[in-house]
N, C-alpha and C positions, 0 to 999 in steps of 0.2 A: 503494499500499499504506499502511496505517496501523498503527503499532506500538501495543503495549499493555503495561502492567506485568504482570509475572508474580510471583505469590507462592505459595510452598509453606508450608503450615501443618501442622506435626507429621506430615509425610509418612513413611509406613512401608510397607515391602514385605517380606512373609514368604514363604518357600517352604518349606512344612512347618514344621519346628522352626528352620530357618535364617532369621535376620533379615538381609536383604541391604541394606535401608535403614532406619535406626534413628531415626525421629522427628525428621527434619530440618526446619528452618524457614529460608526464604530469600526475600529480596525482590530482584527484578531490575527495575530502572527501564526504561521504554520507551527504545529505541535504544541499548541496551547490548550490547557483545560480551562474553559471559560464557563462560569455559572451566571446565568441571568437570574437575579434574585429580586424578589419583591412580593408584596401582598397579592391576593386575588384581585384581578381587574386592572393590574398595573401595565399590561401590554406585553409581558414576557412571552406567553404562549403564542400570541398573535405574531410576534416577531419570529419565533421559531418556526411557526408553520409557513410564514412567508419565505423564509430561507429554504425550507423543504419543498416549496411549491404547492403546498396544500391550501394556502390562501393566496388570492391575487393581490398584487401590490397596487395600492391606490396611487402612490407616486414615489419617486425615488429609485434607487438602483441597488442591486445585490451583485457584488463582484467576487467571484471565486477563482483564485489564481489570476489568469489573464482574460477570463470570460465574464461577460455580463449575463448572469443566469436568471434575471428577473422574470422573463417571459417564457423560460424553458419549462417543459413538462418535468415532473419530479424524477422520472427515471433517466433523463438526460443530464442532470445537474451535476453529478458526481458527489451527491450527498446521500446519506441514509438516515432514516429516522426510526428510533425506538419509541413506541408509544407507551403511554402510561398504563393501558390495559393489557399490554403485550400482544394482543390480537393474534394469538396462535390459532391455527386451524385445528379443531377438536378432533377431527377424524384422521389426522396425519400424525405419524410418529415424529419424535423430536428430529431425527435425521431428515425426514422428508419436509418438515417445516422449514428447517434450515436450507435445504436444497431447492425450495419452491421457486425462487426467482430465477435460478439457473434453468429449471424445467421450462419456465416461461420463455427463456432465451433460446430453447431448443437444444440445450446441451444433453448429450447421451447420458443414460441413467448411471452407468458405472463412473463416468467422469464427474458427474455432479455429486454422487454419493461420496466419492473420494474427497472432493473439496469440502462437502459438508462435514465429513468426519474430521478433517483438519480443523475446522472452525469449532466443532464440539470439543476437541482436545484442547484448543486454545482457552476455552472457558471451563475446562475440567468437567465436561459433561459426556465424555465418550462412552461411559458405562451405562448411560441412560438413553442411548440413540434409538432404541426400539420402543421406548415408552410413549404413550399418548399424553397429551398435556394434563388430562385428568389424573394421571398416575404420578405427576410431579408436584412438588412443593412449590410455594410461591417464589422462593428464591431460585429454584431449579428452572421454572418457567421463564424467569427473568433472564437467566443465563442463556437459555435457548433463544429467546427473542434477540438478545445481544449478538449471538453468533449469526442469526438470520440477517441482521442489519449489516454485519461486517462482511458477510460472504460476497457482497457486491463490490468489495474493495473501494469504499468511498474515500474521497479526499477529506471529508469531514463528516463526523458522526453527531447527529442531533438527538438529544434525549429529553423527553417530556415527563418530568416528575417521576423518574424511573424507580425510585426507592419508596415511594409513598405507600405502597401496599404491603410492605414488609414490616415485621415486628422490629422493635428497637435493637435487639441484639444482632439480628440478621442484617439489618440496615448498616450497621457499623462494619460487618464482615464484608458485605458486597461493595461498600464504599472503597475498601482497600483493594478489592479485585478490579474495580473500575479504574482507579488510579494507576495500578500496575499495567492494565491493558493499554491505557492511553500512552503511557511512556514506552511500552514495548512496540506499539504499532507506529508511534511517532506521527500521529495525525491529530488534528484538533478535535476535541469534544466540546460541544455547546450544549449545556445542561441547564434545563429550567427547573428552578426549585423555589419554595417559599421558606425553606429551612436555613436559618443563619448558620447553624452548626454544620450542615451538610456542605454548604458553600465554602466555609472556612476550612473544612477538612480536604476538600477536593480541588479547589480552584487555584490556578496560577493568576487568573484574572477574574475578579468579581465585578459584575455590572449591576448596580442597584437601580431598579426602575420604579417609577411612581407616576401615576396618571399619564401613562404613555410616553414618558420622557426619561432620559438617563439622569438620575440625581448625582451619581458619582461612579467612577470606574477606577480600579487599581488592584494591587495585590491585597490579599487578606489582611496582612499587617497594616497596610495604609488605610484600608477601609475601617478596620477596627480601631486603630490608634488615633487616626486623624479623620473622623467623619467630616464631610464637607458641609452638610446641611443638618438642620434640625431633624428633618425626616430620617436621614441615614442614622444619626446618633440614636434616635428612639427605636428605629426598626432593628438595627443590628443588636441593640441591648448592651448592657454593661456600662452605660454612660448616664450621667445626670446632665440635664439641660437646665442651665442656670441663667436667669435674667439679672443683669447688673446695669448700672448707669452707663457702662461703657459698651454694652451690647449683649448679644447672646453667646453663651459659652458652653462647651462640652467638656465634661470632666469624668474621667473613668472612675467607676465605683471602687476600684481597688487602689486608687491613688488618693483617696480621701483619708485623712487622719482623724481619729476620734479619741476623746479622753473623757473620763468621768469627771463631773464638776464637784459634786459633794459640797455644794454651798460655797465653793471658792469663787473669787472674781474670775471673769473671762479672761484667759490669757491673751496677750497682745497678738494680733493677727489672726485670732480665732473668732468663730461665730457660735452663739448659743443655739441649741436645738433640743428637741424632745423626742425621745424614742417612741415610735408609733407601734411597730410590730417587728417580729424576728422571723427569719426563715432559715432553717438548718438545711444546708445543701451538701452535707458530707465533708468535702474538703474545706469548705468555708461556711461562714454564716453572713447572711445578708440582713442588714439592720436598716429598717425604714425610719426616716426621720422627718419631722416637721421643723422648718426653720424660716427665718425672714426671707431667704433668697429662693427657697423652693419648698412647696408644701409636701413633695414626695421625694426628697433627697434620699438616696440609698448608698450605704457604705458596705463594702464587701471586705471581710477580714478573715484570715485563716482560722480554721477551727481551734487550734491549740491556743491561739492568742485570745480568742473570745472566751473560751472556758477557763482560762487562767484568771480572768476578772469579769465574770458575766454581768451583763446589764439587762434591764427588762423594760417593758412598756411603761411610759411615764417618767423614766429617769431623764435627768437633765445632763447633757453632754456638751463639750466644746468640739467644734469641727473646724478643720483647717486643711489647706493644701498649698502646694507651691505654684507660683505663677506659670512655671514651665509645664505643669501638667494640665492646664486648661488652655484651650484654643478657641478662637472665635468661629462662629458658625454663620452661614447665610440661611435665609428662610427656605430657599429651595422652591419647589413647585407647589407646596401646600403649607398651610399653617399648622401650628401645634394642636389646634382644636379639631383637626380633620383626620 
């Protein structure tokens, strides 16, 4: 397989008077694992379906390698799509499901079965080649669907919420398999998800979408450590959004310092706050606070630190952070109230 660069240029999708994707531009280098991340209705799936050719482009261009594929039929694009439902044929074995597109191309049975067998070995499903989809677990069906998509030797693989039907333990296991395959095949994967954890674990490039637009794109570390907008900071999680006289700031919950007051004066550079609630998360404890700067300030501290001197709802504390740990946000495409 050979990967190719993907570029979206002013890509727009309208459904009647509704704009689902609003003039977005994006470059994805060959061999990139890209996650389109955002809430339901943000335009990520419509974007993926336009790349695949399953939705017509209202305006703009899709460039794959040196070709403008915007008006090409799906089979001619050099893309392959793995659907959320897997869409396996229930009456065909795993081997014949994987080989189906080659059958449609007129390839002889022995040749297509040999290729399909190779693909099943790639996803560690060779021992299940004769089974029907109903005889496979969800994770096994997912791997068969992946092999079926890859047998066409695409330049780019498109994945629509591929892990959403799996239980949490299996989801983590399959995540690792997807990342391994992407590196081994050296083609780009474009993966739609609403899961922040999934995107952080898999992606080289995260594209956060909201209301049909791109709010921010960058590496997982860039997105998490320096969210560009209020929407990104709140959607990614792990951040406080604080309003000050100087503007809107983002502050990671693990960068906030907290100390018990016990009736003492507020230390210089600190703010008073009241503990609202606690959530034990295993490795850490999240402490919800009410303060003058934010009614929903959250502090995340290691488990051992919390239990060395536990506090509870109603306790008064002092909160502080360094200037370098807070950075300015723009409002982005939506306000805090939406």
